Backbone bond lengths (Angstrom), bond angles and torsions (degrees), N, CA, C in turn:
res aa  C-N    CA-C-N  psi(-1)  N-CA   C-N-CA  omega(-1)  CA-C   N-CA-C  phi
1 M - - - 1.462 - - 1.463 111.59 -
2 K 1.265 120.19 -36.32 1.468 126.01 -179.75 1.529 109.99 -59.57
3 Q 1.379 115.74 -41.15 1.424 123.69 179.46 1.551 109.26 -61.27
4 N 1.286 121.33 -46.15 1.479 124.54 175.24 1.529 113.44 -58.94
5 H 1.363 113.17 -37.77 1.515 116.85 -176.04 1.510 109.52 -71.68
6 T 1.442 114.04 -38.16 1.424 118.78 176.62 1.574 114.43 -67.94
7 R 1.274 115.16 -35.41 1.536 121.59 178.55 1.619 105.96 -73.62
8 A 1.247 118.93 -31.67 1.477 118.00 179.94 1.520 111.00 -72.71
9 I 1.406 113.64 -34.19 1.514 117.70 176.44 1.492 109.39 -66.80
10 I 1.336 115.18 -43.23 1.478 120.32 -177.68 1.540 110.01 -59.92
11 F 1.278 116.00 -47.45 1.517 123.45 178.06 1.517 112.21 -65.19
12 R 1.271 116.71 -33.80 1.511 119.36 176.44 1.533 111.14 -67.17
13 I 1.350 111.87 -44.07 1.500 113.85 173.12 1.461 115.37 -65.44
14 L 1.392 121.42 -41.42 1.402 122.96 169.12 1.533 117.25 -56.87
15 T 1.282 117.06 -38.28 1.463 121.77 171.12 1.483 114.27 -59.22
16 I 1.278 116.99 -45.57 1.426 121.32 177.11 1.532 110.77 -60.02
17 L 1.327 114.32 -52.63 1.465 119.52 177.48 1.544 116.26 -55.37
18 Y 1.377 114.59 -34.90 1.398 122.49 179.72 1.562 107.25 -71.10
19 V 1.401 118.18 -42.92 1.461 118.93 178.67 1.488 108.43 -61.41
20 V 1.267 123.35 -40.99 1.410 127.38 -177.92 1.548 111.34 -66.18
21 A 1.272 116.95 -42.25 1.492 121.88 176.41 1.515 106.78 -67.90
22 V 1.278 125.44 -44.15 1.446 120.74 177.24 1.500 111.91 -61.99
23 A 1.246 116.30 -42.58 1.486 119.32 179.92 1.580 110.23 -61.63
24 W 1.306 115.48 -38.65 1.428 119.77 -179.91 1.537 107.06 -65.60
25 L 1.340 117.63 -48.84 1.403 122.52 176.53 1.566 114.15 -51.70
26 C 1.281 115.56 -44.03 1.429 126.33 -171.91 1.562 107.28 -75.16
27 F 1.280 119.43 -36.36 1.507 119.65 -169.99 1.470 111.97 -111.62
28 A 1.318 122.60 -7.41 1.514 120.98 177.11 1.523 109.58 -70.96
29 N 1.333 113.69 151.58 1.471 121.05 173.45 1.466 107.58 -82.87
30 L 1.341 117.27 103.06 1.420 125.45 -174.04 1.536 113.36 -100.76
31 S 1.347 113.29 9.21 1.503 118.22 -174.01 1.496 112.93 -61.35
32 K 1.353 117.55 -21.09 1.511 121.11 -179.33 1.527 113.15 -87.21
33 V 1.323 114.34 -5.64 1.510 120.60 178.57 1.543 105.87 -73.57
34 S 1.301 112.50 144.94 1.567 115.88 -175.72 1.522 106.81 -68.23
35 Q 1.283 110.93 155.82 1.452 118.53 -172.15 1.561 112.02 -66.47
36 M 1.212 114.11 134.17 1.540 115.56 -179.49 1.468 105.76 -103.93
37 P 1.425 117.12 162.49 1.466 117.84 -178.45 1.508 110.96 -60.62
38 R 1.304 118.31 153.12 1.444 120.67 -178.81 1.485 115.18 -77.56
39 T 1.366 117.57 -24.32 1.432 122.16 177.88 1.469 114.28 -136.74
40 L 1.345 112.52 160.45 1.446 120.43 176.26 1.538 107.98 -137.36
41 F 1.246 117.05 115.02 1.518 122.02 -172.97 1.521 108.58 53.52
42 G 1.242 120.14 35.43 1.436 124.46 175.23 1.495 112.93 84.80
43 L 1.226 120.11 -0.41 1.488 125.18 178.80 1.483 107.88 -97.55
44 P 1.369 117.37 140.94 1.520 120.73 174.78 1.591 108.22 -57.78
45 I 1.331 114.15 128.15 1.452 120.61 -175.25 1.553 110.90 -60.06
46 D 1.223 113.64 -36.20 1.613 112.49 -175.58 1.456 107.14 -72.60
47 K 1.346 121.69 -25.18 1.497 120.12 178.68 1.570 106.84 -73.37
48 V 1.317 113.89 -41.90 1.482 118.67 177.48 1.486 109.44 -58.14
49 V 1.301 119.38 -43.72 1.479 124.59 -176.19 1.524 106.09 -63.41
50 H 1.387 115.95 -46.62 1.442 117.18 -177.16 1.588 109.95 -64.89
51 F 1.257 119.17 -36.41 1.485 123.18 175.52 1.487 110.51 -59.50
52 L 1.332 115.08 -51.50 1.475 121.14 -178.28 1.523 113.11 -65.29
53 M 1.336 116.31 -32.20 1.490 119.01 177.07 1.568 114.95 -68.75
54 F 1.267 112.67 -31.33 1.541 118.12 -174.72 1.493 112.21 -100.74
55 F 1.303 119.54 -12.48 1.518 121.98 -179.36 1.558 112.12 -59.25
56 P 1.395 118.16 -38.50 1.431 118.43 -175.45 1.485 114.49 -76.94
57 F 1.328 118.80 -15.00 1.508 120.74 -173.79 1.551 110.96 -56.13
58 P 1.335 121.54 -56.83 1.445 120.32 179.80 1.513 117.70 -59.00
59 I 1.390 111.82 -34.47 1.460 116.75 176.26 1.469 115.52 -64.70
60 L 1.330 113.17 -46.05 1.521 118.92 178.42 1.497 113.23 -68.08
61 A 1.330 115.10 -40.82 1.421 119.77 179.72 1.497 114.12 -63.86
62 F 1.337 110.34 -41.02 1.501 116.54 179.12 1.534 110.87 -67.77
63 L 1.360 115.70 -43.27 1.460 114.98 179.63 1.427 114.55 -66.31
64 A 1.330 119.42 -26.15 1.506 122.28 168.43 1.478 115.70 -67.10
65 Y 1.312 119.25 -18.58 1.441 120.99 -174.39 1.570 115.20 -136.83
66 D 1.406 114.20 13.03 1.500 115.65 -173.45 1.496 114.34 -66.06
67 H 1.301 119.19 -19.96 1.503 121.46 175.55 1.558 112.76 -68.82
68 L 1.292 118.01 -6.28 1.462 118.60 179.96 1.588 111.55 -92.92
69 T 1.354 115.88 -4.39 1.498 118.01 -177.34 1.447 108.34 -103.65
70 Q 1.297 118.85 115.61 1.447 121.04 178.37 1.529 113.10 -113.76
71 T 1.323 116.02 -15.00 1.572 123.21 177.77 1.455 108.40 -131.11
72 P 1.325 111.87 162.06 1.541 115.92 175.34 1.445 115.67 -60.47
73 W 1.312 116.96 -31.62 1.505 120.23 176.64 1.476 110.65 -66.53
74 Q 1.323 117.92 -41.18 1.528 120.49 174.11 1.493 111.39 -60.87
75 A 1.361 112.85 -42.20 1.466 115.96 -179.16 1.513 112.84 -63.57
76 L 1.404 115.01 -36.88 1.430 121.88 178.24 1.558 107.82 -65.17
77 A 1.316 117.55 -45.00 1.409 122.46 -177.46 1.611 109.14 -64.42
78 A 1.229 113.74 -36.57 1.445 115.87 173.92 1.481 114.94 -68.36
79 L 1.320 114.88 -40.11 1.448 119.47 176.79 1.541 113.59 -60.27
80 I 1.362 114.43 -42.33 1.385 118.01 -175.92 1.618 107.51 -71.79
81 S 1.313 118.75 -40.46 1.374 124.62 176.36 1.538 112.06 -58.12
82 I 1.344 116.27 -53.93 1.497 119.83 -177.64 1.492 110.70 -63.97
83 C 1.369 118.55 -40.51 1.463 119.29 178.61 1.549 111.73 -67.52
84 A 1.231 116.21 -36.39 1.545 120.06 176.92 1.587 107.14 -59.62
85 I 1.399 112.16 -55.09 1.431 114.72 -178.71 1.487 114.84 -60.01
86 G 1.366 119.30 -36.77 1.357 120.66 173.86 1.543 118.08 -68.98
87 G 1.384 114.38 -29.53 1.456 120.57 172.98 1.568 110.18 -65.94
88 I 1.340 110.40 -46.18 1.503 115.22 179.82 1.557 110.35 -61.41
89 F 1.307 114.97 -36.94 1.490 119.93 178.85 1.526 107.77 -66.15
90 A 1.289 116.43 -49.27 1.488 117.42 179.47 1.456 110.30 -61.66
91 G 1.247 125.33 -40.55 1.429 128.01 -177.61 1.508 111.31 -65.51
92 L 1.378 115.09 -42.39 1.511 122.14 -179.40 1.567 105.64 -64.19
93 T 1.386 119.64 -39.76 1.415 116.37 -177.89 1.494 111.22 -65.11
94 E 1.380 118.07 -38.51 1.473 117.95 177.37 1.491 115.84 -66.68
95 I 1.361 115.94 -36.09 1.463 120.56 176.30 1.449 114.23 -63.65
96 I 1.400 111.38 -42.06 1.464 115.41 -178.12 1.568 109.22 -71.83
97 Q 1.323 117.93 -37.82 1.476 120.81 178.76 1.588 107.71 -61.71
98 G 1.221 120.42 -31.72 1.425 127.30 177.55 1.587 112.66 -61.25
99 Q 1.406 111.23 -27.35 1.463 116.78 -174.35 1.539 109.15 -93.65
100 L 1.325 115.72 -13.26 1.518 118.20 179.14 1.505 108.81 -85.67
101 S 1.318 112.84 137.06 1.391 118.67 -177.38 1.568 113.53 -70.91
102 Y 1.379 120.23 -20.00 1.499 123.97 -177.64 1.493 108.77 -103.18
103 R 1.390 120.13 5.25 1.482 119.76 -178.99 1.490 106.90 -132.86
104 T 1.319 116.48 164.18 1.569 120.37 178.22 1.533 107.81 -127.69
105 K 1.314 115.28 155.87 1.351 117.68 172.66 1.563 109.30 -98.03
106 D 1.280 119.08 151.62 1.426 122.65 -173.02 1.539 109.72 -148.06
107 I 1.313 121.54 117.35 1.462 123.12 -173.52 1.535 104.29 -66.72
108 N 1.300 122.21 -25.96 1.516 123.73 179.97 1.541 108.75 -69.12
109 D 1.358 115.78 -35.17 1.467 116.23 174.45 1.502 114.97 -64.50
110 F 1.386 112.69 -40.07 1.441 117.47 175.64 1.531 108.30 -63.02
111 G 1.287 121.24 -40.10 1.472 125.49 177.54 1.542 110.42 -57.72
112 A 1.317 117.84 -45.70 1.429 121.87 -176.60 1.581 108.89 -69.98
113 D 1.359 115.53 -37.62 1.481 117.44 171.38 1.493 114.74 -58.55
114 C 1.325 116.57 -45.04 1.438 125.21 -178.53 1.528 111.90 -67.59
115 L 1.314 117.53 -40.44 1.374 119.40 172.80 1.477 115.66 -60.16
116 A 1.345 113.93 -44.21 1.516 117.25 177.51 1.544 110.87 -63.60
117 I 1.255 118.33 -44.81 1.449 124.06 176.31 1.476 110.76 -56.68
118 G 1.358 119.36 -50.54 1.416 122.59 178.48 1.538 117.71 -59.54
119 L 1.342 114.82 -47.32 1.451 119.13 179.18 1.469 112.69 -70.55
120 S 1.409 120.54 -38.75 1.376 120.57 175.00 1.511 111.80 -68.83
121 G 1.312 121.34 -38.38 1.496 127.01 175.01 1.579 106.11 -57.79
122 L 1.290 117.63 -50.62 1.480 122.81 -179.92 1.466 111.86 -55.02
123 L 1.352 115.11 -43.87 1.496 118.04 -174.94 1.687 106.30 -70.18
124 V 1.255 116.22 -41.33 1.383 121.73 177.09 1.472 113.12 -56.94
125 F 1.338 116.22 -44.49 1.494 125.15 178.81 1.536 109.73 -62.63
126 V 1.230 120.63 -51.15 1.493 124.57 174.98 1.421 113.99 -58.82
127 I 1.261 120.68 -42.21 1.461 124.09 176.59 1.614 109.90 -63.80
128 D 1.336 116.83 -46.28 1.355 122.55 175.16 1.493 117.80 -56.13
129 V 1.325 117.24 -48.88 1.405 124.05 176.47 1.494 112.80 -64.05
130 L 1.387 117.27 -40.00 1.454 120.41 174.34 1.522 111.13 -64.90
131 K 1.276 121.14 -36.30 1.448 126.96 178.78 1.598 106.99 -62.93
132 M 1.360 116.25 -45.91 1.518 122.05 -179.97 1.504 108.65 -59.92
133 R 1.336 115.57 -41.95 1.483 117.40 -172.72 1.497 111.22 -72.80
134 K 1.414 113.15 -32.17 1.446 119.33 176.94 1.519 112.87 -65.60
135 K 1.333 119.04 -35.15 1.458 125.06 178.09 1.617 114.15 -66.74
136 K 1.430 113.07 -27.81 1.419 114.17 -178.18 1.440 115.42 -78.12
């Protein structure tokens, strides 16, 4: 049990560091960074970056609290909570970006963020339920 507690603390710290890193990426003045390609495999690069930035959120958040889910219903409640918190975080980053003179807010960035959070959250949920079934 001690190992699970230590692991949870490590993932809580990693989640906090991740949130700080995403906030920095979202709010930093990156205008001096060299130009990146506009697309990746035909997708707008900024949407790909937003997707990749927010994909880890449900994974890290769940690993910080996975010992709390003992049933599929608890896992579903955790999924909904984590995805809601991630969506609020994504929305706040766009709202704040809209207030910064050197950044812009974009509803499509928010969409990419939410898509990443939803897909990652669904993946975590499926893995958690499969893990529960394996224990039985």
